[in-house]
Kinemage of the C-alpha trace (Angstrom):
@kinemage 1
@onewidth
@group {chain A} dominant
@subgroup {mainchain}
@vectorlist {calphas} color= white
{ca unk a 1} P 0.000 0.000 0.000
{ca unk a 2} L 1.244 3.461 -0.858
{ca unk a 3} L 2.277 5.090 2.465
{ca unk a 4} L 1.039 8.428 1.127
{ca unk a 5} L -2.423 7.067 0.377
{ca unk a 6} L -3.591 7.583 3.962
{ca unk a 7} L -3.832 11.273 4.693
{ca unk a 8} L -4.365 12.230 8.349
{ca unk a 9} L -7.827 13.439 9.200
{ca unk a 10} L -8.520 16.825 10.690
{ca unk a 11} L -8.980 15.209 14.120
{ca unk a 12} L -5.681 13.354 13.802
{ca unk a 13} L -3.826 16.505 12.784
{ca unk a 14} L -5.397 18.507 15.571
{ca unk a 15} L -4.635 15.799 18.141
{ca unk a 16} L -1.015 15.731 17.001
{ca unk a 17} L -0.775 19.496 17.338
{ca unk a 18} L -2.196 19.392 20.865
{ca unk a 19} L 0.115 16.638 22.116
{ca unk a 20} L 1.829 18.983 24.562
{ca unk a 21} L -0.760 19.526 27.261
{ca unk a 22} L -1.557 23.161 28.117
{ca unk a 23} L -1.138 24.146 31.760
{ca unk a 24} L -3.847 26.826 31.822
{ca unk a 25} L -6.583 28.373 29.694
{ca unk a 26} L -4.256 30.943 28.154
{ca unk a 27} L -1.949 28.194 26.852
{ca unk a 28} L -4.950 26.226 25.581
{ca unk a 29} L -6.205 29.258 23.644
{ca unk a 30} L -2.704 29.843 22.302
{ca unk a 31} L -2.601 26.268 21.008
{ca unk a 32} L -6.042 26.593 19.448
{ca unk a 33} L -5.105 29.821 17.689
{ca unk a 34} L -1.954 28.127 16.470
{ca unk a 35} L -4.071 25.303 15.084
{ca unk a 36} L -6.259 27.861 13.321
{ca unk a 37} L -3.231 29.576 11.770
{ca unk a 38} L -2.027 26.191 10.466
{ca unk a 39} L -5.469 25.485 8.961
{ca unk a 40} L -6.085 22.595 11.363
{ca unk a 41} L -9.166 24.367 12.712
{ca unk a 42} L -11.541 26.651 10.851
{ca unk a 43} L -12.713 30.013 12.109
{ca unk a 44} L -16.231 28.874 13.061
{ca unk a 45} L -14.934 25.970 15.124
{ca unk a 46} L -12.417 28.218 16.874
{ca unk a 47} L -15.139 30.765 17.703
{ca unk a 48} L -17.402 28.077 19.172
{ca unk a 49} L -14.615 26.624 21.324
{ca unk a 50} L -13.739 30.098 22.591
{ca unk a 51} L -17.415 30.757 23.266
{ca unk a 52} L -17.799 27.519 25.217
{ca unk a 53} L -14.797 28.480 27.344
{ca unk a 54} L -16.032 32.015 27.928
{ca unk a 55} L -19.463 31.137 29.338
{ca unk a 56} L -17.881 29.989 32.590
{ca unk a 57} L -16.510 33.514 33.079
{ca unk a 58} L -19.653 35.410 32.084
{ca unk a 59} L -22.591 36.316 34.277
{ca unk a 60} L -26.255 36.665 33.435
{ca unk a 61} L -26.052 40.473 33.647
{ca unk a 62} L -23.582 40.430 30.738
{ca unk a 63} L -26.043 39.062 28.171
{ca unk a 64} L -29.576 39.491 29.554
{ca unk a 65} L -32.284 41.498 27.806
{ca unk a 66} L -32.507 44.668 29.959
{ca unk a 67} L -35.749 45.493 31.751
{ca unk a 68} L -36.387 48.481 29.441
{ca unk a 69} L -36.295 46.218 26.360
{ca unk a 70} L -38.433 43.371 27.734
{ca unk a 71} L -41.649 42.513 25.898
{ca unk a 72} L -44.199 41.716 28.602
{ca unk a 73} L -47.932 41.056 28.722
{ca unk a 74} L -50.333 42.333 31.359
{ca unk a 75} L -52.755 39.863 32.890
{ca unk a 76} L -55.357 42.660 32.884
{ca unk a 77} L -55.224 43.162 29.102
{ca unk a 78} L -57.943 41.851 26.809
{ca unk a 79} L -57.223 38.721 24.798
{ca unk a 80} L -57.501 40.745 21.597
{ca unk a 81} L -54.757 43.093 22.798
{ca unk a 82} L -52.577 40.217 23.991
{ca unk a 83} L -52.952 38.347 20.699
{ca unk a 84} L -52.143 41.452 18.670
{ca unk a 85} L -49.010 42.095 20.721
{ca unk a 86} L -47.832 38.477 20.396
{ca unk a 87} L -48.303 38.584 16.613
{ca unk a 88} L -46.355 41.855 16.396
{ca unk a 89} L -43.466 40.825 18.667
{ca unk a 90} L -43.176 37.249 17.283
{ca unk a 91} L -41.559 35.692 20.369
{ca unk a 92} L -42.413 32.202 21.583
{ca unk a 93} L -42.537 33.105 25.310
{ca unk a 94} L -43.660 36.174 27.238
{ca unk a 95} L -43.485 37.187 30.901
{ca unk a 96} L -46.959 38.065 32.172
{ca unk a 97} L -47.117 40.764 34.842
{ca unk a 98} L -49.705 41.928 37.325
{ca unk a 99} L -49.533 45.424 38.802
{ca unk a 100} L -46.131 46.337 37.312
{ca unk a 101} L -43.006 44.864 35.721
{ca unk a 102} L -41.686 43.697 39.081
{ca unk a 103} L -44.826 41.580 39.547
{ca unk a 104} L -44.148 38.686 37.161
{ca unk a 105} L -46.818 36.061 37.729
{ca unk a 106} L -45.853 33.548 35.051
{ca unk a 107} L -44.706 32.826 31.509
{ca unk a 108} L -47.078 32.504 28.559
{ca unk a 109} L -46.150 30.231 25.664
{ca unk a 110} L -47.440 31.788 22.459
{ca unk a 111} L -48.690 28.399 21.220
{ca unk a 112} L -51.175 28.335 24.112
{ca unk a 113} L -53.154 31.025 22.289
{ca unk a 114} L -54.124 28.458 19.653
{ca unk a 115} L -56.697 27.061 22.071
{ca unk a 116} L -58.234 30.494 22.471
{ca unk a 117} L -58.471 31.033 18.709
{ca unk a 118} L -59.884 27.542 18.263
{ca unk a 119} L -62.808 28.613 20.417
{ca unk a 120} L -61.925 26.354 23.346
{ca unk a 121} L -62.378 27.401 26.958
{ca unk a 122} L -59.402 29.559 27.841
{ca unk a 123} L -58.213 31.162 31.076
{ca unk a 124} L -54.970 33.118 30.812
{ca unk a 125} L -53.878 32.539 34.410
{ca unk a 126} L -54.424 28.784 34.126
{ca unk a 127} L -52.183 28.526 31.053
{ca unk a 128} L -49.188 30.324 32.577
{ca unk a 129} L -46.021 28.366 33.305
{ca unk a 130} L -44.205 29.150 36.571
{ca unk a 131} L -41.591 31.876 36.204
{ca unk a 132} L -38.002 31.047 37.165
{ca unk a 133} L -36.142 33.830 38.972
{ca unk a 134} L -32.355 34.045 38.990
{ca unk a 135} L -29.801 36.608 40.238
{ca unk a 136} L -27.802 38.824 37.896
{ca unk a 137} L -24.571 37.267 39.158
{ca unk a 138} L -25.329 33.666 38.110
{ca unk a 139} L -22.688 32.261 35.764
{ca unk a 140} L -23.842 31.327 32.273
{ca unk a 141} L -22.456 27.788 32.360
{ca unk a 142} L -24.419 27.088 35.559
{ca unk a 143} L -27.571 28.588 34.041
{ca unk a 144} L -27.178 26.494 30.890
{ca unk a 145} L -27.007 23.316 32.970
{ca unk a 146} L -30.143 24.384 34.859
{ca unk a 147} L -31.969 25.167 31.615
{ca unk a 148} L -31.139 21.710 30.283
{ca unk a 149} L -32.119 19.939 33.503
{ca unk a 150} L -35.417 21.784 33.988
{ca unk a 151} L -36.252 22.169 30.284
{ca unk a 152} L -37.027 25.819 30.925
{ca unk a 153} L -36.152 28.218 28.130
{ca unk a 154} L -36.564 31.542 29.927
{ca unk a 155} L -35.642 33.011 33.301
{ca unk a 156} L -36.452 36.340 34.922
{ca unk a 157} L -33.382 38.166 36.217
{ca unk a 158} L -33.727 40.011 39.527
{ca unk a 159} L -31.427 42.524 41.177
{ca unk a 160} L -30.226 42.550 44.777
{ca unk a 161} L -33.434 44.286 45.891
{ca unk a 162} L -35.737 41.737 44.280
{ca unk a 163} L -36.760 43.976 41.390
{ca unk a 164} L -36.829 42.701 37.821
{ca unk a 165} L -33.583 43.616 36.051
{ca unk a 166} L -34.228 41.792 32.779
{ca unk a 167} L -34.755 38.367 31.272
{ca unk a 168} L -32.600 35.743 29.641
{ca unk a 169} L -33.375 32.776 27.396
{ca unk a 170} L -31.482 29.633 26.546
{ca unk a 171} L -30.977 31.120 23.071
{ca unk a 172} L -29.159 34.097 24.632
{ca unk a 173} L -26.745 31.706 26.350
{ca unk a 174} L -26.202 29.541 23.275
{ca unk a 175} L -25.456 32.664 21.229
{ca unk a 176} L -22.354 33.143 23.345
{ca unk a 177} L -21.125 29.743 22.146
{ca unk a 178} L -22.257 29.469 18.537
{ca unk a 179} L -22.018 33.084 17.658
{ca unk a 180} L -22.483 36.527 18.894
{ca unk a 181} L -20.994 37.204 15.477
{ca unk a 182} L -18.927 40.340 15.246
{ca unk a 183} L -19.355 42.550 12.210
{ca unk a 184} L -18.307 45.972 10.998
{ca unk a 185} L -20.691 47.625 13.462
{ca unk a 186} L -19.056 46.229 16.603
{ca unk a 187} L -16.631 48.337 18.565
{ca unk a 188} L -14.432 48.071 21.622
{ca unk a 189} L -16.798 48.500 24.570
{ca unk a 190} L -13.907 49.222 26.909
{ca unk a 191} L -13.511 52.711 25.414
{ca unk a 192} L -17.106 53.690 26.148
{ca unk a 193} L -20.716 53.334 25.066
{ca unk a 194} L -20.539 56.270 22.641
{ca unk a 195} L -17.753 56.164 20.062
{ca unk a 196} L -16.930 58.656 17.295
{ca unk a 197} L -16.106 56.947 13.992
{ca unk a 198} L -13.921 58.130 11.124
{ca unk a 199} L -16.907 59.636 9.278
{ca unk a 200} L -17.770 61.940 12.158
{ca unk a 201} L -20.769 59.902 13.266
{ca unk a 202} L -21.328 58.215 16.628
{ca unk a 203} L -21.792 54.541 17.273
{ca unk a 204} L -23.895 54.146 20.404
{ca unk a 205} L -24.683 51.014 22.404
{ca unk a 206} L -28.437 50.655 22.771
{ca unk a 207} L -27.985 50.032 26.504
{ca unk a 208} L -26.544 53.537 26.981
{ca unk a 209} L -28.542 55.256 29.719
{ca unk a 210} L -30.717 58.200 28.698
{ca unk a 211} L -28.899 60.523 31.106
{ca unk a 212} L -25.527 59.719 29.511
{ca unk a 213} L -26.988 60.122 26.022
{ca unk a 214} L -28.440 63.530 26.954
{ca unk a 215} L -25.061 64.657 28.285
{ca unk a 216} L -23.228 63.535 25.155
{ca unk a 217} L -25.646 65.056 22.628
{ca unk a 218} L -27.064 68.021 24.589
{ca unk a 219} L -30.588 66.585 24.427
{ca unk a 220} L -33.282 66.436 27.082
{ca unk a 221} L -35.038 63.091 26.590
{ca unk a 222} L -37.051 61.881 29.588
{ca unk a 223} L -36.081 58.656 31.332
{ca unk a 224} L -39.408 58.165 33.098
{ca unk a 225} L -40.741 55.517 30.692
{ca unk a 226} L -37.448 53.956 29.556
{ca unk a 227} L -33.900 53.822 30.880
{ca unk a 228} L -31.829 53.408 27.712
{ca unk a 229} L -31.520 54.902 24.241
{ca unk a 230} L -32.614 51.535 22.842
{ca unk a 231} L -35.787 51.828 24.902
{ca unk a 232} L -36.268 55.358 23.528
{ca unk a 233} L -36.149 54.097 19.932
{ca unk a 234} L -38.502 51.211 20.686
{ca unk a 235} L -40.921 53.624 22.371
{ca unk a 236} L -40.920 55.963 19.380
{ca unk a 237} L -41.586 53.153 16.890
{ca unk a 238} L -43.981 51.262 19.140
{ca unk a 239} L -42.171 48.004 18.366
{ca unk a 240} L -38.727 46.463 18.042
{ca unk a 241} L -36.952 48.043 15.060
{ca unk a 242} L -35.273 46.239 12.221
{ca unk a 243} L -31.742 46.759 11.020
{ca unk a 244} L -31.202 50.058 9.152
{ca unk a 245} L -34.481 51.602 10.351
{ca unk a 246} L -34.161 55.315 11.118
{ca unk a 247} L -35.744 57.520 13.785
{ca unk a 248} L -35.286 61.310 13.777
{ca unk a 249} L -35.547 62.929 17.208
{ca unk a 250} L -34.623 66.407 18.398
{ca unk a 251} L -32.274 67.100 15.495
{ca unk a 252} L -30.627 63.673 15.688
{ca unk a 253} L -30.865 60.871 13.160
{ca unk a 254} L -30.731 57.483 14.915
{ca unk a 255} L -30.150 54.522 12.606
{ca unk a 256} L -30.358 50.952 13.878
{ca unk a 257} L -27.118 49.174 12.987
{ca unk a 258} L -27.642 45.922 14.850
{ca unk a 259} L -30.855 44.395 16.168
{ca unk a 260} L -32.372 40.959 16.518
{ca unk a 261} L -35.802 39.604 17.374
{ca unk a 262} L -35.421 40.461 21.059
{ca unk a 263} L -33.420 43.675 21.377
{ca unk a 264} L -31.516 46.527 19.795
{ca unk a 265} L -27.724 46.318 20.024
{ca unk a 266} L -26.118 49.301 18.275
{ca unk a 267} L -27.208 52.666 16.860
{ca unk a 268} L -25.551 55.132 14.501
{ca unk a 269} L -26.231 58.744 15.483
{ca unk a 270} L -25.879 61.763 13.170
{ca unk a 271} L -26.735 65.379 13.753
{ca unk a 272} L -29.351 66.472 11.219
{ca unk a 273} L -27.830 69.939 10.812
{ca unk a 274} L -24.518 68.425 9.714
{ca unk a 275} L -26.308 66.166 7.223
{ca unk a 276} L -28.129 69.169 5.740
{ca unk a 277} L -24.877 71.096 5.303
{ca unk a 278} L -23.184 68.138 3.626
{ca unk a 279} L -26.063 67.620 1.192
{ca unk a 280} L -26.067 71.329 0.323
{ca unk a 281} L -22.412 71.114 -0.651
């Protein structure tokens, strides 16, 4: 048999490369990046391995949907209003609240509404699943194990005072492993929530607090109904925006750069007066 006829598989090549055992995580990552540079590991596989390693260091507060961006249902609302909201938001699960957002009484699965529309006897409270409450400080790897064991897909995040701080789903955790995919709209969060780009525009994290946004742009938006600039945009549109949608407020043009089915991530902010001057030229 031709000795060259058997070519080593990817697993065999990778195993050979990793023969020297790493002593800590940093050495392991160094070996993995070396394997990537030698084409023993593709970029997607490397990203997933790094993501799986990172979840043990991350806490729920790092990836949760903030309170201001939560889509919730009120137990006091009519079924027509609830159904319309569910159709518009397109989620599969919704926290249901009583008197306010801190009073979460259960979780509604959207599929339960099929019984109502089929004309069957339906009581909203009876269809609710128990809500799971977790602290902001819980590690993601622990939460993922609990999700798998309990078969829950959503948890309500509470702060140290017992108030609702946000929510998190199993999809939010898995995104950290299989891809919170970076693109040209991401920026280094360590240098701040509001970053000036080379074109003279500002990239703003949607979780930037209204007070900080007002200070940066000399605006006077109220923070009574929402805490973040992402909440401001959602409030103005009356729904979660899609990528590239634009809202003009108080002389500012806010364009959605990144958003998914649950929240807004990044905005691009221009001053309208500057845009008018540039177009006139």
